Backbone bond lengths (Angstrom), bond angles and torsions (degrees), N, CA, C in turn:
res aa  C-N    CA-C-N  psi(-1)  N-CA   C-N-CA  omega(-1)  CA-C   N-CA-C  phi
1 X - - - 1.414 - - 1.551 114.00 -
2 X 1.285 116.59 -44.91 1.403 123.85 179.36 1.481 112.81 -67.56
3 X 1.411 120.56 -38.40 1.382 126.23 173.42 1.458 114.51 -61.46
4 X 1.348 116.30 -44.34 1.524 122.39 178.87 1.525 108.07 -66.67
5 X 1.263 123.78 -35.39 1.429 123.80 -179.97 1.525 112.34 -68.07
6 X 1.327 115.20 -41.01 1.433 125.06 174.98 1.493 110.11 -62.48
7 X 1.270 119.02 -45.40 1.488 122.94 -179.61 1.467 107.48 -63.78
8 X 1.330 122.17 -42.61 1.451 123.93 -177.97 1.531 110.04 -67.21
9 X 1.331 117.34 -36.60 1.484 118.64 177.64 1.552 110.26 -66.45
10 X 1.343 120.93 -39.82 1.377 121.90 177.73 1.541 113.40 -64.90
11 X 1.296 117.12 -40.44 1.447 120.07 178.96 1.496 108.21 -68.45
12 X 1.341 123.20 -39.34 1.470 124.43 179.46 1.507 109.00 -66.25
13 X 1.335 120.95 -34.98 1.475 124.58 178.43 1.531 108.02 -66.63
14 X 1.282 118.52 -42.74 1.449 122.77 -178.31 1.546 112.87 -67.92
15 X 1.241 117.96 -25.70 1.486 121.73 -175.32 1.535 112.46 -105.66
16 X 1.327 118.21 20.75 1.435 121.13 170.58 1.517 116.71 80.66
17 X 1.440 115.13 6.72 1.449 115.93 178.64 1.524 111.69 -78.70
18 X 1.380 116.32 -18.81 1.467 122.35 179.59 1.544 101.62 -105.12
19 X 1.332 114.17 -158.83 1.420 122.07 -175.84 1.588 109.41 -63.08
20 X 1.344 122.16 113.87 1.454 121.39 -174.69 1.519 112.65 -72.55
21 X 1.351 116.20 -7.73 1.449 119.79 -178.84 1.526 115.88 -100.92
22 X 1.344 116.81 -7.03 1.462 123.69 175.11 1.529 111.96 -74.85
23 X 1.317 115.52 132.34 1.476 118.86 175.21 1.563 106.16 -65.48
24 X 1.286 117.03 153.75 1.461 123.38 -176.46 1.504 107.98 -123.23
25 X 1.311 118.38 129.86 1.442 125.43 -178.91 1.520 109.78 -82.61
26 X 1.276 124.19 -17.01 1.431 127.44 -175.42 1.497 110.27 -74.57
27 X 1.375 119.49 142.13 1.453 124.94 176.05 1.496 109.88 -63.28
28 X 1.346 119.19 -18.61 1.436 121.36 -178.33 1.592 113.51 -72.11
29 X 1.320 111.36 -18.45 1.421 113.57 179.51 1.512 111.86 -85.69
30 X 1.255 117.59 113.14 1.482 120.21 -178.21 1.542 106.43 -92.24
31 X 1.298 119.50 128.41 1.485 118.68 173.08 1.499 106.45 -68.69
32 X 1.342 112.85 151.37 1.471 119.20 -174.35 1.530 112.69 -148.93
33 X 1.259 115.74 159.71 1.432 125.95 178.14 1.467 113.42 -143.64
34 X 1.356 118.78 137.12 1.400 122.87 174.65 1.538 110.14 -135.87
35 X 1.355 112.58 150.33 1.491 121.01 -174.63 1.589 104.03 -101.81
36 X 1.337 112.18 138.18 1.422 118.33 176.14 1.498 112.99 -152.55
37 X 1.339 118.33 -171.34 1.422 122.23 175.90 1.567 109.69 -81.64
38 X 1.296 114.75 136.61 1.507 117.43 -177.23 1.501 115.98 -118.03
39 X 1.387 114.98 26.15 1.497 120.42 -173.34 1.475 108.56 -70.21
40 X 1.284 118.39 -58.85 1.512 125.31 -175.35 1.482 109.66 -121.33
41 X 1.265 120.02 53.81 1.465 121.29 -172.39 1.516 107.59 99.01
42 X 1.326 116.40 171.96 1.449 121.62 175.29 1.519 114.11 -72.43
43 X 1.346 116.13 128.87 1.457 119.41 171.43 1.522 107.64 -133.81
44 X 1.313 120.20 123.32 1.405 123.90 -179.85 1.554 112.25 -57.11
45 X 1.318 115.00 149.91 1.437 120.96 175.14 1.536 103.14 -135.74
46 X 1.393 116.89 124.75 1.375 120.06 178.17 1.526 112.69 -71.64
47 X 1.379 114.91 146.06 1.486 115.75 175.12 1.529 109.01 -54.31
48 X 1.334 120.69 129.38 1.394 120.80 -174.43 1.481 113.86 97.77
49 X 1.335 117.70 -10.72 1.493 124.02 180.00 1.539 110.24 -75.30
50 X 1.281 116.19 -159.82 1.440 123.81 -177.70 1.513 113.80 -118.67
51 X 1.300 116.35 145.06 1.487 123.38 170.58 1.542 106.65 -117.42
52 X 1.315 113.98 147.73 1.515 121.00 -176.27 1.472 108.16 -97.12
53 X 1.336 116.80 125.81 1.482 124.29 174.76 1.575 106.20 -83.92
54 X 1.329 115.19 117.42 1.403 122.23 -175.87 1.508 107.46 -96.17
55 X 1.335 121.20 134.11 1.496 122.53 172.94 1.534 105.30 -84.25
56 X 1.356 112.45 110.36 1.423 118.58 -175.49 1.493 118.45 -70.43
57 X 1.287 122.53 160.57 1.442 123.36 -178.05 1.466 117.90 -67.76
58 X 1.353 115.01 -16.75 1.458 120.52 -179.49 1.561 111.98 -107.95
59 X 1.335 116.22 15.74 1.460 120.24 175.87 1.543 117.06 96.22
60 X 1.355 114.73 -5.15 1.430 120.46 -179.85 1.526 111.11 -89.42
61 X 1.319 116.73 178.90 1.468 121.42 179.46 1.523 109.68 -136.49
62 X 1.350 111.54 125.50 1.477 116.06 -171.33 1.531 110.61 -139.00
63 X 1.363 114.65 167.49 1.444 126.84 172.29 1.550 105.18 -112.09
64 X 1.333 116.10 133.34 1.510 121.55 170.76 1.518 108.23 -83.73
65 X 1.327 116.42 111.71 1.450 120.31 -176.09 1.548 106.50 -99.42
66 X 1.300 114.84 139.27 1.432 122.71 170.89 1.492 109.78 -119.28
67 X 1.299 119.60 146.86 1.453 124.25 -179.14 1.538 108.52 -123.28
68 X 1.384 114.57 142.54 1.389 119.42 176.59 1.579 106.89 -123.33
69 X 1.299 115.95 117.37 1.505 122.01 -176.04 1.519 112.49 -112.84
70 X 1.338 118.50 149.09 1.421 120.40 171.42 1.462 110.23 -132.36
71 X 1.364 115.38 150.62 1.462 126.07 176.40 1.545 111.90 51.25
72 X 1.350 115.67 51.23 1.496 119.70 174.71 1.498 109.36 -126.30
73 X 1.260 117.72 158.61 1.510 122.50 173.84 1.497 106.83 -95.38
74 X 1.298 115.47 97.27 1.447 124.90 -178.54 1.561 112.42 -125.87
75 X 1.269 114.53 37.67 1.460 123.17 -175.90 1.507 112.10 -65.16
76 X 1.290 118.77 -15.82 1.465 122.92 172.13 1.557 106.12 -141.92
77 X 1.295 113.79 -173.91 1.477 119.25 -173.50 1.559 108.12 -61.73
78 X 1.338 115.37 142.05 1.428 123.37 178.19 1.541 110.76 -128.31
79 X 1.282 117.36 160.81 1.482 119.89 177.33 1.495 114.37 -87.84
80 X 1.260 116.57 142.84 1.424 124.95 176.59 1.535 111.61 -127.37
81 X 1.325 113.01 170.20 1.494 119.87 175.14 1.500 103.81 -146.57
82 X 1.309 115.90 127.72 1.477 122.77 178.33 1.614 104.91 -128.76
83 X 1.299 113.96 140.02 1.415 120.60 177.93 1.549 108.39 -146.63
84 X 1.332 114.21 155.42 1.478 118.68 177.67 1.486 108.86 -144.16
85 X 1.355 114.75 144.38 1.449 121.72 179.68 1.517 104.29 -127.68
86 X 1.327 111.92 153.86 1.501 121.83 171.89 1.529 105.04 -134.18
87 X 1.347 115.20 119.60 1.495 123.06 -175.05 1.497 109.67 52.30
88 X 1.377 115.17 45.08 1.478 122.31 174.26 1.505 116.29 76.07
89 X 1.289 118.99 -2.18 1.439 122.45 178.67 1.519 109.57 -101.12
90 X 1.308 118.29 127.53 1.465 124.28 -179.68 1.542 109.00 -69.95
91 X 1.316 119.67 114.41 1.462 124.15 179.81 1.508 113.92 -112.23
92 X 1.378 118.21 -7.31 1.452 120.02 175.75 1.507 110.80 -153.17
93 X 1.357 113.63 145.39 1.520 121.18 -178.49 1.529 105.95 -157.64
94 X 1.353 111.80 137.97 1.487 116.69 174.97 1.518 103.95 -153.21
95 X 1.349 112.69 150.78 1.491 122.04 -178.51 1.516 106.97 -124.84
96 X 1.380 120.25 69.15 1.438 122.82 -172.87 1.577 113.33 -79.53
97 X 1.329 112.60 153.99 1.493 118.01 161.55 1.552 105.82 -77.34
98 X 1.262 115.74 132.67 1.534 119.04 -179.67 1.556 111.04 -110.44
99 X 1.302 112.65 135.12 1.511 118.24 178.21 1.513 107.65 -110.41
100 X 1.362 117.60 92.08 1.481 121.05 179.83 1.519 110.50 -75.30
101 X 1.289 114.84 141.07 1.444 124.68 177.23 1.465 108.46 -131.54
102 X 1.364 116.96 147.77 1.474 122.38 -178.01 1.472 107.37 -70.21
103 X 1.383 113.37 127.11 1.448 122.16 173.44 1.474 112.00 -120.59
104 X 1.287 120.88 -171.54 1.478 123.95 -175.39 1.533 113.48 -61.71
105 X 1.294 116.22 -35.69 1.445 121.65 -174.44 1.563 115.94 -108.83
106 X 1.323 115.46 -2.84 1.435 116.75 -177.27 1.568 108.40 152.85
107 X 1.268 118.28 -158.92 1.408 125.99 -177.43 1.560 109.96 -85.86
108 X 1.319 119.23 122.81 1.419 122.79 -174.07 1.527 110.04 -117.05
109 X 1.357 113.25 135.09 1.501 118.51 168.59 1.454 107.70 -123.45
110 X 1.340 121.59 132.83 1.402 123.09 -172.06 1.572 110.23 -130.09
111 X 1.292 115.94 164.77 1.452 123.69 172.23 1.527 117.46 78.05
112 X 1.304 117.30 16.90 1.463 120.28 173.13 1.515 107.34 -74.94
113 X 1.360 116.12 117.66 1.411 121.37 -179.62 1.534 112.58 -87.60
114 X 1.306 114.45 119.55 1.501 118.45 175.35 1.515 107.37 -101.76
115 X 1.334 112.59 100.46 1.503 118.72 -175.52 1.511 110.53 -86.36
116 X 1.299 115.78 127.90 1.434 126.12 -173.13 1.541 108.51 -96.11
117 X 1.375 116.06 135.35 1.497 122.79 169.20 1.520 106.23 -78.41
118 X 1.291 118.02 85.46 1.488 119.80 -179.22 1.571 106.04 174.45
119 X 1.288 114.93 177.38 1.451 121.60 179.01 1.551 109.27 -122.69
120 X 1.290 119.67 170.56 1.414 121.60 175.34 1.572 113.22 -54.53
121 X 1.251 114.48 -37.92 1.507 120.91 -177.75 1.585 108.05 -62.50
122 X 1.300 118.08 -36.69 1.479 120.21 -177.57 1.492 112.89 -96.72
123 X 1.296 120.50 -5.67 1.489 122.60 -177.52 1.504 115.40 -114.49
124 X 1.322 116.91 -44.02 1.442 120.44 -174.20 1.528 108.40 -61.55
125 X 1.397 112.93 138.72 1.452 117.77 -178.53 1.576 115.44 87.55
126 X 1.329 113.31 -10.33 1.517 118.37 178.04 1.477 109.69 -97.60
127 X 1.392 116.86 172.87 1.355 121.15 -177.80 1.553 107.51 -109.98
128 X 1.321 116.17 139.17 1.499 119.92 178.65 1.602 109.38 -117.95
129 X 1.246 115.46 142.12 1.447 121.05 170.99 1.493 110.51 -103.32
130 X 1.336 116.06 112.76 1.437 120.99 178.88 1.506 112.06 -101.20
131 X 1.326 116.48 134.86 1.502 118.89 177.74 1.558 104.50 -123.41
132 X 1.313 116.19 147.00 1.411 124.59 178.65 1.501 110.57 -137.15
133 X 1.354 114.00 139.76 1.441 119.41 175.81 1.559 108.21 -139.35
134 X 1.416 112.72 136.81 1.440 120.90 179.26 1.489 109.77 -129.44
135 X 1.357 115.36 136.91 1.428 123.41 176.10 1.513 108.61 -111.30
136 X 1.350 119.62 118.13 1.416 120.43 -178.24 1.554 112.52 -83.05
137 X 1.316 115.93 -179.50 1.491 118.57 -179.79 1.518 114.59 -64.70
138 X 1.230 117.16 -22.84 1.517 122.55 179.11 1.469 110.86 -89.54
139 X 1.347 118.20 -2.06 1.504 121.10 179.14 1.544 112.32 89.10
140 X 1.308 118.40 6.29 1.467 121.04 176.48 1.510 108.86 -74.63
141 X 1.360 112.55 132.83 1.476 121.73 -178.02 1.460 106.73 -108.45
142 X 1.386 115.53 128.96 1.481 119.90 173.12 1.575 104.79 -128.11
143 X 1.336 111.14 146.12 1.490 119.37 -178.66 1.475 110.23 -132.84
144 X 1.290 114.65 155.75 1.540 124.51 177.17 1.506 108.66 -148.40
145 X 1.331 116.51 153.00 1.419 119.92 175.49 1.524 108.30 -153.48
146 X 1.327 115.33 155.15 1.470 118.82 -179.71 1.538 104.58 -161.10
147 X 1.343 112.68 159.49 1.453 122.01 174.50 1.562 109.83 -116.77
148 X 1.369 114.06 128.07 1.356 118.80 -172.06 1.524 113.46 -134.31
149 X 1.326 119.54 151.23 1.467 121.89 173.54 1.484 108.29 -80.94
150 X 1.378 114.90 140.89 1.454 118.96 176.75 1.539 111.18 -93.85
151 X 1.334 116.34 127.22 1.437 118.86 175.30 1.604 107.75 -118.03
152 X 1.304 113.43 155.87 1.395 120.04 -176.61 1.571 109.29 -76.97
153 X 1.343 113.92 141.22 1.465 117.46 -178.75 1.560 112.51 -129.10
154 X 1.297 116.30 -171.03 1.461 119.44 -177.55 1.481 114.70 -78.13
155 X 1.315 116.70 166.88 1.437 120.43 173.86 1.598 104.84 -75.76
156 X 1.292 114.68 141.58 1.483 125.67 178.18 1.511 106.65 -60.37
157 X 1.250 116.14 143.26 1.509 126.51 174.35 1.469 109.84 -82.28
């Protein structure tokens, strides 16, 4: 009976029924990463959805990327890599330090600016492929990617 209860607790923890931000020692817990909007906290974006091109305060154009991670050791800053292509040509790349915080669905890092080498005239209405990679403190590597339509957004404040 005690073994069955422990097994059920481990399964529940791995499927988000317990603290979604706690690392899990079970092999059933697959580390994961998802790309989303990172403007005002993490907001999921479905593959094929849209990202907003922000007119930056220094004249550049960027997308605010948010990341959602699960079952990683990110108790302090970790390294990340974000890149974006348009028609197969890499137009944006950044290697930020990421500060993950516990959110409703897992560990969230927000506000990574992916600055594009382009203007609204050359980017809006096109599709961009964004890839993300995070390495946690234990050396676990997680990756995510998605293709999104670029829509014009406001000037940054």
